[in-house]
C-alpha angles and dihedrals in degrees: 000000000000121000108237095195096077091240094113095240100135118165113241141189117186096184108083095207090056097050116112113241122243113233102199093183093061097024094235139119112238115215118195126194096291104028120113145139129232114225123200123265110269096029089113123029126005094211137257134075094288096055110142132199145164120203121191118188140166126196128206120216109355119226118182099215125122095036097229122041132185121218097170134009128185128162147044117286092189088076091034093247123125150101125244120184112189145100137275114213099194091059093033097229145118111244135209100191119190093175093268118357099065138162136195147200111223122239133024128216140160114280092022117163111202132183119198118182141174120194098190092274112031136040118223131183140180133187122202100348098330099314092136130034123211119267113209134210096179116160105175147353116324111230120177118178129201109278121236117245113283100027099090113091144169112213101018144036131242097242130078115280089045093202096220120215092234088178143083122284118198097182144340125199122185123195122185 
């Protein structure tokens, strides 16, 4: 999946059976239970407590199973630092999970466009042109460190269970 920024951070998957499938009729990538992309170190987060980001994503047809799905993962859970952007079907919400603290945008539906952002101090989120504002459950200082090579993914997370996307992704834009 080619990086359009000119920064040479294309998402890749060398194993053919784990490559998402392009649906040209609906203009989406379809991820099944073991499809994902690696993204280069430094694509998300530059490290330190004031790391900032904005992630814009749109899904295709939403399916609620499995119950937790990962759109984007960056970080190192061994030191309890990381960022997970995804959705949680049982609570019907989009989640920006920083491994406690976390925040969420209520409600999930097919064709959702969601923006999740962190400015170094405050989380913000919007769903479908500002219809929903982020609710926050922060309980401390957010610290996200630079992720080692190979632990930034689109479509899964580093941990077990990997919480696969198993859904359609229309686009993903990452700003740091």
